[in-house]
DRENLORO-46316 format. One record per residue (C-alpha): x, y, z; residue in one letter. Coordinates in steps of 0.02 Angstrom, whole numbers, padded with zeros to 5 digits, always signed. Layout:
REM DRENLORO-46316
XYZa ...
//
This chain:
REM DRENLORO-46316
+00855-00032-00372m +00868+00149-00314l +01047+00201-00345r +01045+00387-00303d +00922+00507-00225l +00937+00697-00229h +00817+00808-00133i +00807+00998-00140r +00692+01114-00039n +00576+00981+00030l +00506+01035+00200a +00655+01080+00313v +00781+00993+00200l +00871+01120+00093e +00975+00997-00008e +01037+00819+00013a +01105+00678-00093s +01110+00494-00047i +01194+00352-00141s +01108+00189-00096l +01167+00011-00118a +01083-00158-00127s +01042-00251+00032g +00964-00183+00192f +00979+00008+00204n +00938+00084+00374v +00884+00265+00401l +00887+00328+00581s +00893+00490+00679g +00819+00582+00826e +00632+00609+00834t +00587+00759+00726g +00752+00756+00633a +00662+00731+00468g +00675+00545+00430k +00503+00548+00352s +00563+00675+00224i +00657+00539+00133v +00499+00433+00125v +00402+00587+00068d +00526+00615-00072s +00510+00434-00129l +00320+00450-00122a +00335+00598-00242l +00439+00489-00359l +00303+00356-00350s +00172+00476-00417g +00074+00533-00263v -00011+00701-00268r +00099+00846-00213a +00062+01008-00122s +00153+01175-00127s +00150+01166+00063d +00291+01040+00050q +00409+01171-00022i +00539+01237+00100r +00499+01410+00166t +00579+01543+00057g +00612+01426-00090a +00526+01442-00258k +00512+01257-00295a +00558+01085-00233l +00644+00952-00336t +00665+00765-00307v +00774+00660-00423t +00798+00473-00416g +00916+00366-00519v +00848+00190-00537f +00911+00028-00610e +00743-00060-00639p +00743-00246-00601l +00558-00286-00624v +00511-00336-00802e +00378-00234-00891g +00438-00056-00863w +00502-00038-01041r +00329-00077-01110q +00254+00062-01003v +00376+00188-01077l +00361+00120-01255d +00172+00135-01251e +00190+00315-01192a +00314+00354-01331g +00459+00389-01212v +00619+00355-01308e +00797+00317-01259g +00760+00211-01107a +00913+00105-01067d +00956+00010-00909d +00954+00168-00801v +00804+00280-00772l +00819+00456-00704v +00654+00514-00629i +00636+00699-00584r +00487+00783-00501r +00472+00973-00486e +00337+01065-00386i +00324+01254-00381s +00221+01378-00279h +00123+01422-00435s +00051+01248-00433g +00153+01192-00582r +00197+01008-00567n +00321+00936-00690r +00383+00757-00710v +00531+00701-00814f +00593+00527-00862v +00769+00532-00933n +00744+00719-00962d +00586+00690-01064q +00427+00771-00994p +00292+00645-00949v +00125+00648-00859t +00096+00613-00675l -00015+00468-00727r +00129+00388-00823l +00239+00405-00669l +00105+00317-00566s +00102+00174-00693l +00292+00162-00694l +00320+00175-00506a +00270-00004-00456p +00413-00069-00565y +00535+00039-00466l +00483+00046-00283l +00345+00007-00159r +00316+00106+00000i +00238+00040+00159h +00221+00149+00311g +00121+00229+00448q +00033+00355+00338r +00013+00264+00174e +00052+00104+00084e +00065+00068-00101l +00016-00097-00176g -00024-00211-00029l -00213-00199-00053v -00203-00222-00242d -00296-00386-00283p -00189-00416-00436e -00029-00401-00335l -00101-00520-00205q -00132-00647-00344r +00047-00626-00406v +00116-00659-00231w +00008-00813-00210l +00060-00883-00380d +00241-00853-00336r +00222-00982-00198c +00191-01111-00334g +00370-01100-00398g +00410-01183-00565a +00251-01289-00560d +00148-01132-00538g +00234-01047-00684e +00195-01196-00795e +00012-01197-00740m -00001-01011-00778l +00079-01037-00948r -00043-01177-00994r -00192-01075-00935t -00136-00922-01033a -00106-01026-01191a -00279-01107-01176a -00359-00937-01150y -00272-00866-01304g -00334-01012-01409e -00512-00988-01345f -00508-00802-01381q -00447-00830-01558q -00586-00953-01599v -00717-00846-01509a -00670-00696-01617e -00689-00801-01775r -00860-00859-01719l -00912-00683-01675e -00870-00626-01850r -00980-00765-01921l -01129-00753-01804t -01133-00567-01769g -01262-00444-01828n -01309-00484-02009e -01292-00305-02066r -01125-00282-01978a -01062-00445-02051r -01111-00394-02228n -01028-00226-02203e -00871-00311-02142r -00876-00432-02290l -00893-00288-02414d -00750-00196-02334f -00638-00350-02331a -00677-00385-02515r -00638-00204-02560f -00470-00213-02471q -00431-00381-02552l -00473-00317-02726s -00367-00162-02696e -00215-00271-02654i -00248-00392-02798d -00264-00250-02921a -00089-00194-02875a -00017-00367-02917a +00113-00347-02780v +00274-00449-02792q +00372-00494-02637e +00512-00368-02597d +00484-00274-02761e +00493-00107-02671e +00675-00141-02628i +00728-00151-02810g +00617-00005-02860l +00692+00109-02728r +00867+00062-02783q +00821+00096-02965e +00742+00262-02919r +00902+00318-02833n +01002+00273-02990i +00882+00361-03109l +00874+00517-03002r +01064+00531-03005h +01100+00461-03178s +01192+00618-03236e +01312+00611-03089a +01336+00423-03113i +01370+00444-03300e +01495+00585-03272g +01590+00489-03138s +01597+00325-03236l +01655+00417-03394t +01797+00500-03298e +01845+00333-03218v +01858+00253-03392c +01967+00396-03451e +02081+00376-03299l +02098+00191-03332l +02113+00184-03523f +02064+00335-03627d +02191+00472-03591r +02379+00493-03594d +02458+00415-03441g +02303+00308-03405a +02319+00170-03275a +02311+00028-03402y +02459+00097-03501g +02559+00124-03342a +02531-00056-03289v +02589-00120-03459h +02748-00013-03449r +02780-00084-03273a +02760-00260-03342m +02893-00225-03476q +03015-00158-03346l +02992-00310-03234c +03019-00425-03382e +03179-00330-03426k +03260-00366-03256v +03188-00540-03230a +03356-00621-03278t +03441-00537-03128w +03297-00512-03004e +03203-00675-02964p +03052-00586-02887q +03025-00486-03045a +02943-00638-03127v +02812-00645-02989e +02785-00457-02994w +02763-00462-03182r +02628-00598-03163q +02537-00494-03032e +02540-00342-03147l +02472-00450-03286d +02327-00503-03174d +02298-00321-03129l +02292-00273-03313a +02162-00407-03345i +02056-00345-03199r +02070-00165-03261l +02016-00220-03433s +01865-00312-03362e +01820-00162-03255m +01831-00045-03405d +01722-00161-03508r +01591-00170-03369g +01586+00019-03347m +01563+00048-03533h +01421-00079-03536m +01339+00012-03389r +01359+00179-03478l +01275+00106-03634d +01121+00051-03532t +01110+00200-03414l +00944+00293-03432d +00906+00227-03604r +00719+00209-03570e +00628+00377-03579p +00498+00399-03442g +00566+00255-03336r +00590+00367-03184l +00408+00422-03192d +00352+00241-03205a +00456+00191-03053v +00391+00339-02952e +00211+00295-02998d +00234+00112-02948r +00313+00157-02782l +00172+00280-02747a +00045+00138-02771v +00142+00023-02655l +00173+00154-02521e -00012+00200-02519r -00052+00017-02486l +00087+00007-02356f +00007+00149-02257r -00155+00049-02249k -00096-00130-02228h +00086-00138-02175g +00258-00065-02205d +00321-00187-02337s +00266-00298-02481s +00286-00449-02368r +00167-00373-02240e +00049-00330-02383l +00047-00509-02447l +00022-00575-02270r -00125-00456-02250r -00196-00519-02415r -00197-00696-02346e -00286-00636-02189e -00418-00544-02290l -00443-00695-02403s -00469-00808-02252q -00587-00681-02173e -00693-00672-02331c -00704-00862-02332q -00759-00864-02150e -00887-00726-02174l -00965-00824-02317t -00952-00991-02228a -01093-01115-02239d -01178-01202-02092e -01053-01346-02091s -00909-01223-02068t -01005-01132-01931l -01037-01295-01842s -00853-01341-01855e -00800-01177-01775i -00926-01198-01635k -00851-01368-01602g -00678-01293-01598q -00740-01163-01474l -00812-01295-01359e -00649-01392-01365s -00547-01236-01330a -00660-01191-01182l -00644-01368-01114r -00454-01359-01123r -00458-01191-01036y -00574-01255-00899r -00456-01402-00866e -00302-01291-00860a -00386-01158-00751a -00457-01290-00634a -00283-01364-00608a -00217-01188-00574l -00358-01155-00450s -00323-01318-00361k -00139-01271-00350g -00183-01100-00281r -00285-01177-00141r -00135-01281-00094r -00018-01131-00105w -00141-01026-00004a -00130-01148+00143e +00060-01143+00136q +00062-00953+00125l -00058-00937+00271q +00050-01048+00382q +00211-00957+00339r +00135-00784+00362v +00054-00836+00527q +00222-00894+00592t +00308-00732+00542d +00167-00625+00615l +00188-00710+00783a +00372-00664+00781e +00329-00483+00734l +00219-00446+00886a +00060-00493+00794l +00039-00665+00870g -00148-00643+00897k -00180-00582+00721a -00255-00696+00590r -00215-00701+00404f -00311-00793+00270q -00305-00810+00082v -00479-00824+00008r -00512-00883-00170l -00673-00826-00248d -00750-00801-00420v -00836-00651-00496r -01008-00691-00566r -01049-00641-00743r -01210-00699-00821g -01157-00689-01003d -00991-00779-00978s -00952-00931-01086a -00871-01015-00936l -00993-01086-00810r -00952-01159-00640l -01087-01242-00536a -01214-01178-00662g -01159-00996-00644q -01065-00890-00770g -00898-00824-00704v -00766-00702-00764e -00608-00781-00831f -00444-00717-00901t -00274-00781-00955a -00232-00793-00769r -00377-00908-00728g -00546-00877-00647y -00493-00854-00464d -00512-00689-00375a -00377-00688-00240v -00416-00591-00081v -00299-00571+00068f -00398-00556+00229e -00333-00499+00398f -00392-00483+00577s -00269-00393+00692p -00360-00430+00855n -00452-00579+00931p -00640-00572+00911g -00633-00467+00752e -00690-00545+00590e -00573-00571+00445l -00590-00430+00319r -00502-00380+00157p -00341-00283+00186l -00412-00124+00112a -00534-00114+00257k -00425-00158+00407v -00258-00133+00492a -00154+00018+00537s -00002+00072+00439g +00118-00018+00556g +00016-00178+00550e +00007-00171+00361l +00194-00145+00350s +00230-00297+00458r +00100-00400+00365l +00178-00347+00200y +00348-00401+00265l +00279-00570+00318a +00193-00597+00150v +00350-00548+00055q +00456-00669+00155l +00331-00809+00133a +00303-00780-00054a +00483-00748-00103r +00578-00866+00008g +00762-00853+00050d +00873-00798-00093g +00728-00773-00214d +00726-00583-00217n +00805-00550-00386r +00697-00444-00498g +00610-00358-00352a +00573-00174-00342s +00647-00069-00201t +00546-00095-00041l +00526+00052+00078v +00465+00029+00258f +00425+00184+00358d +00429+00146+00545e +00382-00036+00522v +00443-00059+00702d +00304+00045+00779a +00232-00040+00933g +00367-00173+00956i +00530-00183+01055s +00659-00301+01127g +00672-00476+01054a +00530-00442+00932e +00626-00293+00864a +00781-00402+00839a +00673-00529+00747t +00603-00390+00637l +00779-00331+00595g +00831-00508+00550a +00680-00529+00437k +00713-00364+00347l +00894-00417+00326q +00835-00583+00253r +00712-00499+00136l +00850-00385+00071a +00961-00528+00011r +00987-00502-00174g +00868-00353-00170a +00856-00178-00095q +00761-00131+00063v +00756+00042+00143l +00685+00052+00320a +00657+00202+00433v +00680+00144+00612t +00705+00209+00790h +00754+00040+00864l +00937-00011+00881p +00891-00195+00867q +00825-00161+00691v +00962-00039+00641a +01100-00161+00692s +01047-00281+00553h +01073-00153+00415g +01201-00177+00278d +01212+00012+00256n +01166+00147+00381h +01113+00328+00351y +01087+00457+00487k +00965+00604+00478v +01004+00752+00590s +00953+00934+00603k +01025+01096+00666e +00969+01276+00682v +01083+01395+00589r +01048+01578+00554g +00873+01560+00624g +00832+01421+00501r +00815+01233+00527t +00930+01128+00417h +00915+00939+00397t +01064+00832+00345h +01079+00653+00284i +01246+00564+00295e +01308+00389+00259a +01393+00316+00412l +01556+00221+00415d +01582+00080+00539e +01632+00196+00681a +01489+00314+00647g +01368+00170+00639r +01423+00104+00809i +01402+00278+00882e +01227+00298+00807e +01169+00128+00872v +01242+00175+01042a +01139+00337+01037r +00984+00237+00995m +01021+00124+01144l +01065+00254+01275a +01004+00422+01214g +01110+00575+01175n +01239+00540+01312e +01346+00403+01237i +01455+00303+01357t +01587+00170+01338d +01459+00043+01396l +01332+00094+01265s +01468+00089+01131l +01515-00086+01188s +01333-00140+01181h +01317-00065+01007a +01469-00161+00943r +01400-00321+01017e +01228-00291+00941l +01296-00256+00766i +01416-00402+00772a +01280-00521+00829g +01161-00462+00694a +01291-00504+00562h +01354-00665+00638g +01523-00594+00687r +01619-00596+00848s +01634-00431+00940v +01820-00420+00905s +01785-00430+00718a 
//
C-alpha cells in the first residue's frame, strides 16, 4: 500500500505531499489542472525512464518519494538478492532526476539501480491508463490471475505440480552427471575425489571449531586471566581481611547472640553455607591456575588447527557440520559417477517415474485451468458489458510452447514445462465486432485496457479477496463512458478496493462519488508562474467538488443537493446521513 507520496518540481507542480489510505482513493480536478502529474510521479517510482524535460522550469532537479507498506510477497527476496539491507515492513523509494542527466534511485536511503526499481515495482503498484499500462500484457501475470480463479483447489494443484517438477529435476541432474560427456564426467569425478580426500585428511569432528575458538580466546588472554584469578583468591582467602575470614567472624558473632535473637541461628547457618561455597570457589580457582597454559606451544597448535578448518569452511561451508554434510554429498556423488549399468538403469527408471508423476499433476492442472478459463471469460464478459464494452470479446487461450529436445512429449511433440505446468496462458481481446481476437499486447487503447484490467481483477480476485494486492492506479479509466455506465464503473472500483488500495484519476462525478477518500488537484497563476496544488477533501469539500463535476464551475444549491444524493447513494446511505 502507498502510504505517503511527496513530489517536488515535477512539471508545473512545485511541491506537494499526499497521505493516502486503503480503499478507493479518487483524484479529480479541472481539465489541465495537473491530475496526470500524480500518475507521472508514480510511474517514476515504478521504474519508467525519465527525462529532464519533466523538471519544473527554473528548478535544478525533480524528486519523487513514496512510502510503501508492501503487501505482495516476494519483495524482500528482490532486495536480498541485490544486497539491500535493513528492509523492514516499510519501504521508502526516492527518485531524483537532474538537468545534467543524473538519475538516482534510493531504497531506504540506500542507492540502487533503475533496473532493481523496475524489478521491485510490481510488488508495490501497478499503473493502468491512457498513455501506458504496466503488467496487463505480461503472460506470467495472466497465468497468475487465471490460477487465482482456482482457489484452494488450484493452489493444491500448483503445489503438486511444483513438487513433481522438483523431483524430476533432481533425478534428471543425477542422470546428467552419469551420462554426460565422458571427459567432463572424469574431470568431475577427479575433482570430487580431491575435495573428499581434502576433507578426510582433516579428520573433522562435529562442532570442534566451537571449542577451539573458546580455547584460543583463553590462551590469548592467559596472563590477564591468571592475574585476575590470583587477585580473586587473595581477596577471598590469602590476605588480611579476606572474605573467608570475615564470614567466619560473622558466624561467631551470630552464634554469640543466638540465645537472645532467634533469627541468628538461621543467619549463622546461611553464613556457614556461604563459607563452604567460598571454599569450593577458592579450590576451583587454584585448580584452574595450576592448569592454565601449562602446555608450551598449545596456542600455536590451536591456531594451526583453526586455520585448516577455516580454509575448508571457505570452500565447503561455514561450519564443521556443513563440512561433514558436504562430505556426504561428495561421497554420494563419487558413487554415482562410478556407478555401474544396473545403477544407471535404476536412475533412468526413477526419471521415467518422476516424469510420469509430473505429467499427471500438470495434466490435472491444465484441465483445471480450462475450467477456470471458462469461468473467467464469463465473469469478465459480464463486467465488460457493464463498462460500456458490451460488444467486446474476451477469451483465455491455453497453448503450449514446442521444444524438440524436451523430455515431456504431448501428442508426439516435445513441449516446454516448468514448476507451474506446461500451459502458456494468453489473454485475447477484440474491442469491436468483426475484429479477430488478438493477444492484449497487440490490441486495445489505454482506456479499454484499463477497463479490461478492472474486469479481470474483479473476476480473478472476487469480493473480499484483495488482501496482499499491490496498489492499483487507474488513469482516466472512465474515458468514453458516462451516465449509468459511469456509476457502474465507480461501484466496481469501490468493490475492487475492499481490503486493498485503488487510486483512480477521474472526471466523472458518478465515479468520484464512490470514493472512500477524495483528493482535488487545482492550479493557479501566481507571480507569472503556474502552481499546482493537491489537497485532501473533507466531507463538505468533497460534496462541493462532486457538485462542480456535475454542474461546472458555477455551483448551485441544486448541484450541491445532487452531489449529496450521489455520494450517499454510492455508499448506501440516506441523504440525511
